[in-house]
N, C-alpha and C positions, 0 to 999 in steps of 0.2 A: 504494500500500500504506500503510495507517495506520502511524504510528510505533509501535514496541513500547512496552509499558507495564510498569511495575514497581510492586508494592504498596508503600505507605508506611503503616506502622501508626499513626503519630501525625499529627495535624493541628496546624499551628502555632498558637500563641497569637494571639488577635486575629482569628480567622476569623469570618466571618458566616454563620450557618446559615439555610437555608430548608428547604422540605419535602423536596426531592430533590436539592439541590446546595448547595454552600457557596462562599463567596468567600474566597480565601486570599491575604492580602498577602504578597508575597515580593520579593526583590531578587537580581539576578544577582551572584554572588560572583567569577566568573571570566569568561573571554571569552564573549561571548554566543553561544548556538547560532544556527544559520542562521535560525530563525524568531523569535528573541528580540528584545525591544526593546534599545536601546543599553545598554551596561554602566552599571550604577548606577541604572537606571530602576525605580522601584517600581510594581508593577501589582497589580490584583486578578484572580486567576485563578479561573474557574469550574471546579471539579473534579467530575467524575462519580464517584459512589461506588456500590457495590452496596448497595441498600437493605436487603437481608436481613442481610448480614454487616457493614454499616456500615464498609466498608473503603474508604479513599480510594485512588484510582489516579492516579498522576502519569505523564505522558509521559516517556520516557527522554530524558535530555539537558537537562531543565529545571533540574537542579542542586538543591542544598539550598535549603530555604525558611526564612525567619525573618520575624517581624513587621517591617514598615517602613511609615511613614506615606506615604500618597499625597499628592503636592504639586501634581500637575497639575490642569487644569480638568476632566478626565474620566478615569475609570479604564477601560482596555481590559479587556474581559471575554471570555474564550473560551466560547462557548456549546457545550454538548455536542450534536453533530449525529448521534450514533449512539445505540443503546440502551446503558444503563448496563453497564459492564464491558467495553465494546469499545474504550475509549480515545477520544481526540480525533481527529476527522476532519480532519487536517492533512497534506496530501500533499507539497506543494511550497512553495517560498518565496512564490510568488504566491498560494497557497491561504490564506495568513494573512488576506488581505483578506476572504474570505467566511467564514472560521472565527472571525473576531474581531468581536464586536459590542459597541461601547462603551456604557456607561451612565454618567450623572453619578454621582458617588461616593455621594451620599446618596439616590439614587433607585432603587437596585438592589432588586428585590423580585420576588415571584411564585414560581412553582414549575415544575419540569420535569414535564410530563405523561408518565408512563412508558407509558401505554397507547397514546396517539396520537402520541407522539414530537413533540409540539408545545409551544410556550410558552403560558402562560396569557395572557389578554387584558391583564392589568396589565403583564406583562413585555414583551409585544409592543408596547404603547404606549410603554414606556420605551425599547425598542430603536429605535422610530421617532424618538423625540426625540434619541437619541444617535447616530443613523447619521451625521450630519454630522461629529461629533467623530472618527469613525474615518477620515475622509477619503473616505467613499463619494462617488461621482460625484453631482453635482447636475444633475438632468434639465433644469431650467429654464436652467441655465448652458450646457449642451450645445446646447439648442434655440436660445437666443439667439445663440450663436456660429454655429450653422448658418444661422439667419435672416440674420445679418449677412453671412456669406460667400456666401449665395445671390445677393445683388445683384452681387457681384464676378464670379462664375463663370457667370452666365447670366441672372439676373433682370433686369438692366439691358437686355440685348438683347431680352428678352421684352417688357418694357414699351414699348420703342421700337417694336417691331413692332405692338403694340396702337395706339400713337399714329399710326403710318402707316396703319393700317387704318381708323381713325375719328378724324379730327383735331377733337376737341372740347376744351372747356376742361379737363375732368378729365384727359384723356390728356396734354394739353400741360403741365398742372401737375405730373403725375407725372414726365414726361420732364425737366422743369426741375429737379425735386428730385434726379434721378438723374445730375446732372452736377456737377462741382466749381465752386465760385464762382471766377470769373476772378481776383479779388483780394480785395476786401473783401466781407463778408457770410458767411452760413452757410446751407447747405442740408442735406437729409437725407444726401446722399452725403459731405458733409464730416464727418459724425459717425461714419462707419464705422471709420476709423482709430482715433479716440479710444475707440470701443466695444471694439475689440480690446485696446487698452492697458489699459482698465479690466478686461476679462475676464482678462487675464494676471495682474493683481494679485489678483483674486478667487480664482483657481485656486491661488495659492501656498499658502495655509494648508491647503487640502485635500490638495495634493501632499505637503506636509511632514508632515501627520498620518499619511498612509499610510507614508511612508518612516521615520518615527520608530519604527515597529514593528521595524525591522530595521537601522537605521543610527544612528550618532551624529550630532550636529549638524554637526560639521565634515565628516563624510562626505557629508551632504546638501548642504552648501555647495560641496564639491568637485564633486558631481554637477551642481549649478546652474551652476558655472563652465564645466564641460564642455558642458553644454547650451547655454549662451549662445554659446560659441565655434562650436558646430555651427550654431546659428540664424544667427549672423553670416555664416558661410561659405555657408550656403544662400541667404541674401539676396544675397551676391556672385554666386553661381551664377545666380540668377534674373535679376538685372540684366544680367549678362554675356550671357546667352542672349537676353534681350529686346532689347538694344541692339546685339547682335552685336559687342561690344567688351569685352575682358577688363577687369573693374572689381572692385577689392577693396573699396573703401569707397563706398557710395552710401546714405547715411542718409535720403534722401528716399523710399526704399522701406521698407515697413512692417517687414520681418523684422529688419533691423539695429537700428532703434530698440527693437523689442521685445526683442531680445537684451540690449541695454544696460539697459533698464528692468527686465527680469526678473532680471538679476543683482543690481541694487541692491535690488529688493524681496526677493529671497531672503536677502540678508545682513541685511535689516532685519526679517525674519520673527519673530525671537526677541526683538526689542526691544519696549519698552512701546508702547502705542498713542500716548501723548503724544510719544514720541521719533519714531515714524513720522510722525505728523501734523506735527510741527515740521519734520522734514526736507522733507516735501512742500511745505509752505508756504514755507519758506526758499528752496528751489530756484526756485519760481515767483516769489517776490518778488525774488530776486537777478537772475533773467532779465529781469523787467519793468523793474527799475531800470537794468540794463545797456543795454537798448534805448533807454531814455528819456534817460539822462544821458551815456553814453559815445559819443564821436565817433571817427571813423577818417579817414584821408586821403581827402578827397573826399566824406566822409559826415558830414552834420550830425547832431548828437545829437538823438534823438527823431524821426528821419525814418522813415516807414514806406512810402515810395514803392517801387515795383517795382524800379527801377534804382538806388535810393539808400537803403540801409539797412545796419545793422551786421551782420546775419546774412549778407548777401551779401559784405560786406567780409571777414568771418572765413573764409568759404568760399574766397575768392580767396587769402587769406593762408596757409591751412592745406593745402588740397588743390589749389589752383591753378586752380579752375574753378567755375562756377556752373551751376545748372539753367536751361535756356532759358525755363521757365515761371515762374521765380522761387522754386521750392521751396527752402527752407532745408535745410542738411545738418548741419553740425557743431554750431553753437551752438543751433539750434532743436530738437536732440534732447533737450537738458536738460529743458525743461518737460514733455516726454512722460513723464518719470519720475514727475512729480507725479500725473498721471492714474493711473498704475499703482499708486502708493502709496495713492491713494484706493480703488482696487479691493482692495488688501491689507487696508485697514481694514474694508471691507464684507465681505470674505471671513471675517474674524475674527468679525464679527457673525453671519454665517451658520453659523459653527462653534459658536456659543454654544448654551446650552440654552434660549434664548428661544423663544417660540411662533412659528410661521410668520407670523402676522399682525403680531406685533411686529417681526420681521425685515423684513417687507415695508414696514412703516411707516418704519423707519429708511432703507431704500433710497429710498422715495418722497420723504421729507422732505429727504434729502440731495440728491436730484436737483433738487427744486424750489428749494432754497436756492442751489444752484450756478447754476441758470438765472437766478434773480433777481440774484445777485451778478455773473454774467457780463454781464447786460444793463446793470447799473449801471456796471460797468467799461468797457463799450463807449462810454459817454459821454466817457471820457477816452482810452482806448486802442482803436483800431479792431480789429474782429474780422477777423483774417486767418489763415486756416488755413496757408498756405504759409510763414508766419513763426512759426506757433504762438504768437501773441501771448497775453498773460495773459488778456485778455478772451475770446479764442477757447478757450483751454485750459479755463477755468472753465465757460464756456457749453456747450461740446461735451461736457464730462464730465457736466454736469447732464442734457443730453438723453439721453446714453447711460445714465445711471442710471434715468431715467424709462422708457426702453425696457425695461431689465432688470426694473424694477419690474412692468411689465405681464406679462412672461413668468413671473416668480416668483409673482405673485398668481394668475394663471390656473392654473399647473401645481402649485405647492406649497401654495397656500392653498385654492383650489377643488378641486384634485386632478384637473383635466382634462389628461391627458397624451397620450392617443392621437393627437390632432390634430397634435401637435408631432413625431411620429416622423420624418417626412421631413426636418425640420430637424435632429433629433438625429443622424441618419445622416451628414449633412454636417458637423455640428459636432464629431463625434468623430474626424473625419479631415480637419480644416480645413487643416492644413499640406499634406497630400497633394494636395488639390484645388487649393490656392493655387499650389503649385509645378507641379502637373500641367498646368494650362491654359497655362503658359508653356513648359514643357519639352517637352510633347507637343502637336502640332497637332491637338487633338481636333476643333475646329470644322471644319478642313479635311478631316479623315478622315471625319467624319460627313457633311459636305457632299457627298462623293463619292456617297453613297447617297440623301441627302435632296433634293439639288438637282433631279434629274429629276422627282421628284414635286412639289416646290414650284413648279416652272415651270408645272405644269398647274393650279395652284390660284389663279392670278391674284393678287389683293390679299392673299389668305391665305397666300401662299407664304412670306414672311419670318417670319410667325408660326409656321408649321409647322417651318421650319428651326430657329428658336430653341428650340421645344419639343423637337425631336429631339436637339439638343445637350445640353440640360438633362437629358433622360431618360437618355441614354447616360452622362453624368457621374454621375448619381445611382445608376444600376444598378451602375456600377463600385464606387462607395462602399458600396452595399448588399451587394455580394458580399464586400467586405473586412469590413464590419460583421458579417455572418453568420459569418465565419471568424475573427473577433476579430483582424483584422490592422489595427493602428493605427500610423501613422507619428508617433512622438513624438520630437522632436529631443533 
């Protein structure tokens, strides 16, 4: 049911008039209503009025209005979604997202077409430019997340089946890239984790923009803290199930470092870009200097050997154990924060009013610069994922940026979106499938039905089995997608 409306005979001073609607600056004087921005936030509200009577209609509960300058990067604007006189089509708290269309402050314009109930081309173009500022989902980001997750939940098995089917150079190269480096070096599979850390940072500004409509900054930070705790505990659950051993802390698994880095990025979200960049660089610099100059009992300073390094020594000292394959835990979580902060900076670029091509250029140049810097650092510090050395952190972040650049360019610059839909379905429920493949024996369950058929296919059997698992996983996620069921910690 639409919210009730009440007439308001006067329009506040400072309103901006257009053909069929006006923009009214106002500020909340009391506690914010359920759909309101945080207390004290000035916005520009698009008010529908009856054209014949020139009477402004305000939704009940919006409170008194008075002129107030907008100080944010973009002004949230409520678009009239109904015919004039019927009020604003805002039904629920979640409805604010689709009823609110942001425009940069000085770019508001156009008119509401009363006959067709649509916006003019000028306003539609401005709405497209401002959609990012409202926190609207970025399709390229969801697609990139889904593409990255695809290799974890079934893509790797599929490619291995292709290799077994035809052992050629291409298949062998793909299979090689879909395994982790034993120690030094970097492969495609070694960039998956940094890609997720980067995407977590990119998503923070979008998430904050949506929540600023209804929450204060400290309420948002409290939500971020709660989400980080939930992510950390989900990481504990995943590791405990996969190892069949109760484990509270296992930072070599992705969810727990993501929880830590997300919390830091969330608390830095309102800081200036210089502060954010400085924190990211200082963390990486401090970590690199620690590995290079600090020694420990039985560990020589600057040692990056598998059985002799500072990261391993800190793990033994803090949690009393080390990973059998040499994965760092406590100390090596720190540099992952820098990758997430880089994503935070890129997310703010994507939220700006710059053109898609300019945004893509920033992503691409950043990625290329990080790759070159990482290669230069590798001459001094070895590239080791399991220790997340400085050279690895910078190099992997660069490769992740370049991958994201490709998705952004194809989807947001060229506008080719349909091909990415299978990845979008995965990306919008990435946590669900990441936990699901561990907590639910999907491969075993699907194998009950697929193995008899696969046994009759000879060399094509493993390929059929891998395809069957991926198809079942995707159909489950598609069912959730159609019903708007998304697991977000």
